[in-house]
C-alpha positions in Angstrom: 87.6 79.1 114.2 85.2 78.7 117.2 88.1 79.4 119.6 89.0 82.6 117.8 85.3 83.8 117.9 85.2 83.1 121.7 88.5 85.0 122.2 87.1 87.9 120.1 83.9 88.0 122.1 85.8 88.1 125.4 88.2 90.7 124.0 85.5 93.0 122.7 83.5 92.8 126.0 86.7 93.7 127.9 86.7 97.0 126.0 83.2 98.1 126.9 84.2 99.8 130.1 87.8 100.6 129.4 88.1 101.5 125.7 86.0 104.6 125.0 84.9 106.5 128.1 83.1 109.7 127.6 85.5 112.6 127.7 85.6 116.4 127.8 86.4 118.3 124.7 90.1 118.8 124.4 90.6 120.4 121.0 87.8 121.8 118.9 87.3 122.1 115.2 84.0 123.7 114.1 82.2 124.4 110.9 78.6 125.4 111.7 76.6 123.4 112.7 79.3 120.7 113.2 81.7 120.6 116.2 84.4 117.9 116.7 86.8 117.3 119.4 89.5 114.7 120.2 88.2 111.9 122.4 90.5 111.3 125.3 91.5 107.7 126.1 90.4 106.2 122.8 92.1 103.1 121.3 90.5 103.7 117.9 91.4 107.3 116.9 88.0 108.5 118.1 86.4 111.9 117.8 83.4 113.4 119.5 81.1 114.7 116.8 78.1 117.0 117.6 75.7 119.0 115.4 73.5 121.9 116.3 70.8 120.1 114.3 70.5 117.7 117.3 72.6 119.2 120.0 71.8 116.6 122.7 73.5 113.8 120.7 77.2 113.0 120.9 78.5 110.6 118.3 81.7 108.7 119.2 83.2 108.3 115.7 85.9 105.6 116.0 87.9 106.3 112.8 90.0 103.1 112.9 89.4 100.0 115.1 91.6 97.9 112.8 92.6 96.9 109.2 91.6 93.6 107.5 93.1 91.7 104.6 90.5 89.3 103.4 89.0 87.6 106.5 92.1 88.3 108.7 92.9 91.3 110.8 96.3 93.0 110.2 98.3 93.3 113.4 95.7 93.7 116.2 92.5 95.6 116.9 92.4 98.8 119.1 95.9 100.0 118.4 95.2 103.6 117.4 95.9 105.3 120.7 96.3 109.0 120.0 97.2 111.7 122.6 94.5 114.1 123.8 96.5 117.1 122.6 97.2 117.7 118.9 100.7 117.0 117.7 102.6 116.6 114.4 100.3 114.0 113.0 102.5 111.0 113.5 100.6 108.8 115.9 98.8 112.0 117.0 96.1 114.2 115.7 97.4 117.2 113.7 95.3 120.3 113.5 95.7 122.3 110.3 93.2 125.2 110.2 89.8 123.5 110.2 91.1 120.0 109.5 92.3 117.1 111.6 94.5 114.3 110.5 96.8 111.5 111.7 99.2 108.8 110.5 99.3 105.4 112.2 101.9 102.8 111.0 101.0 99.2 111.9 104.0 96.9 112.6 102.8 94.4 110.0 103.4 96.8 107.1 100.3 98.9 106.6 100.2 102.7 107.3 96.8 104.4 107.9 96.4 108.1 107.1 93.1 109.6 108.2 91.9 113.1 107.3 88.8 114.7 108.7 87.2 118.0 107.7 83.9 119.3 109.2 81.2 120.2 106.7 77.7 121.7 107.1 76.2 118.2 107.0 78.8 116.2 108.9 82.4 115.2 108.1 84.4 114.8 104.9 86.6 111.8 105.3 89.7 110.7 103.4 91.4 107.4 104.2 94.7 106.4 102.6 96.3 103.0 103.2 100.0 102.6 102.3 101.6 99.2 101.9 105.0 99.5 103.5 105.7 95.7 103.4 107.5 93.7 100.7 104.3 91.7 99.8 101.1 92.6 98.1 98.0 92.8 100.4 94.7 91.6 99.0 91.1 92.5 99.8 92.1 95.3 102.2 89.4 97.2 104.2 89.4 99.3 107.3 87.1 99.0 110.4 85.5 102.3 111.6 82.7 102.2 114.2 79.8 104.4 115.3 78.4 103.5 118.7 75.1 105.1 119.8 75.7 105.0 123.5 76.0 108.7 124.0 73.3 109.7 121.5 70.1 109.2 123.5 67.8 110.0 120.6 69.4 107.1 118.6 70.2 104.6 121.3 67.8 101.7 121.3 65.7 100.4 124.2 67.0 97.0 125.3 65.0 93.9 125.3 65.5 90.3 126.5 66.3 87.5 124.1 66.9 84.0 125.6 67.4 85.6 128.9 70.1 88.0 127.6 69.8 91.8 127.1 70.1 92.9 123.5 69.5 96.2 121.7 67.9 94.9 118.6 65.4 97.7 118.2 68.3 99.5 116.4 67.7 97.1 113.4 64.3 98.7 112.8 65.9 102.1 112.0 69.2 101.0 110.3 69.1 101.1 106.5 70.9 99.8 103.5 70.0 100.0 99.8 69.8 97.5 97.0 68.9 98.5 93.4 67.5 101.8 94.7 65.2 100.1 97.3 65.8 100.7 101.0 65.7 97.9 103.4 66.2 97.8 107.2 68.3 95.3 109.1 65.1 94.2 110.8 63.8 92.9 107.4 66.7 90.4 107.1 65.9 86.8 107.6 68.5 86.5 110.4 67.5 89.7 112.2 65.4 87.9 114.9 68.2 85.7 116.0 71.5 87.3 115.2 72.9 90.2 117.3 76.0 90.6 115.1 74.5 90.9 111.7 76.4 91.8 108.5 75.7 92.2 104.8 77.9 91.9 101.7 77.9 94.1 98.7 76.1 92.3 95.8 78.3 89.9 93.9 81.3 89.9 96.4 82.7 86.9 98.1 81.6 86.6 101.8 83.9 87.8 104.5 84.1 85.4 107.5 85.6 87.2 110.5 85.1 87.2 114.2 81.5 87.1 115.5 79.8 88.6 112.4 77.2 86.5 110.6 76.3 87.5 107.0 72.7 87.8 106.0 71.4 86.3 102.8 70.4 89.8 101.6 72.9 92.1 99.8 73.3 95.8 99.2 74.8 97.7 96.3 75.1 101.3 97.5 78.0 102.1 99.8 75.8 103.9 102.4 74.5 102.9 105.8 72.0 105.2 107.7 70.5 105.2 111.2 67.4 107.3 111.9 66.6 108.6 115.4 63.8 106.9 117.3 61.4 109.8 116.6 62.3 109.9 112.9 63.5 113.5 113.0 67.2 112.9 112.3 69.6 110.6 110.5 73.3 109.8 111.0 75.0 107.9 108.2 78.3 106.7 106.9 79.2 106.5 103.2 82.3 105.7 101.1 83.3 105.6 97.4 83.9 101.9 97.8 82.6 99.6 100.6 81.6 95.9 100.5 80.8 95.0 104.1 78.2 96.6 106.4 77.3 95.4 109.9 75.7 96.2 113.3 76.4 94.9 116.8 73.3 94.9 119.0 74.6 92.4 121.5 76.0 94.9 123.9 75.4 98.5 125.0 77.5 100.0 122.2 74.6 99.4 119.8 77.0 100.3 117.0 77.0 100.2 113.2 79.8 100.0 110.6 80.6 100.4 106.9 84.2 99.3 106.0 85.9 101.4 103.2 87.3 99.0 100.6 90.9 99.4 99.3 91.2 96.1 97.4 94.7 95.0 96.4 97.6 97.2 97.5 101.0 96.5 96.0 104.2 96.9 98.0 105.2 100.6 98.2 101.8 101.7 96.8 98.9 103.4 98.4 95.1 103.6 97.9 92.8 106.4 98.9 89.1 106.2 99.5 86.9 109.2 100.2 83.9 109.1 102.5 81.3 111.1 104.4 79.9 111.0 108.0 76.5 112.6 107.9 74.3 114.2 110.6 71.1 115.3 108.8 67.5 116.5 109.4 65.0 114.0 108.2 64.8 110.2 107.6 66.9 107.8 105.6 65.9 109.4 102.3 67.8 112.5 103.4 71.0 110.4 103.6 70.2 108.8 100.3 69.6 112.1 98.5 72.8 113.7 100.0 74.9 110.7 99.0 73.7 111.1 95.4 74.8 114.7 95.5 78.2 114.0 97.1 79.0 110.9 95.1 77.2 111.4 91.7 79.9 109.3 89.9 79.0 106.1 91.9 76.3 104.0 90.1 74.4 101.2 91.7 76.1 97.8 91.8 79.5 99.3 91.0 82.9 99.1 92.8 
């Protein structure tokens, strides 16, 4: 296990300069105040997402860094390399009126279908995973990522920890909810020592993968929200079902994640999970309130 973690750390750091370079807008889809464009050179099906609410911020929304079954990655990370120009949707973005979508088939028998539609408060997301193999896949979830590197109002000031630069101030503004109570990553017992901090949904078995360390605290609302340094804006990610939330403050991506949960997928079957990427005025309560409006059918502590 320790050798895998070492490999993972080296692999991830090798992508810092090469994977997601800032790019010019290639194809635009706009619903006021949201503007999205295909991100050139991405290995994770990335989009540039901007809002007139906070126009100086560019959010690099990496729609799929990989797919997990239990504590194992299916195929490899950073495979979703889509052209800069829209195409027919097969291993390319397809533009259909005001929507973008793509299909990515992994060699190990899982096909990812992503649909993105801009809304007044962010993006409507639809993820469908189809099992094209001959075996059932258990505990399946997908790995999106939201770095803050190009969002200066959200990007944390670095500090030194044991002689190493970290971006842990992000934890102060990153929120989850448990039984209706908001808590920040900074409140976790491991926050002071762990730059790769994760949390499990209440009552679920812990996932042990890569460099992530699970805190003792749990959440039971599938929503993660980051507030800007001045408290004026919040960016958030939500899904109908999600059991693992995390943040990496060990390098300059200073990113956060919420993995949509698909559970068991039988051969030849597919599972769909809806979600939302929010850019909102206000603090974390704005994200909480909007989540309740968008997903009223989701009670606390329910999958």
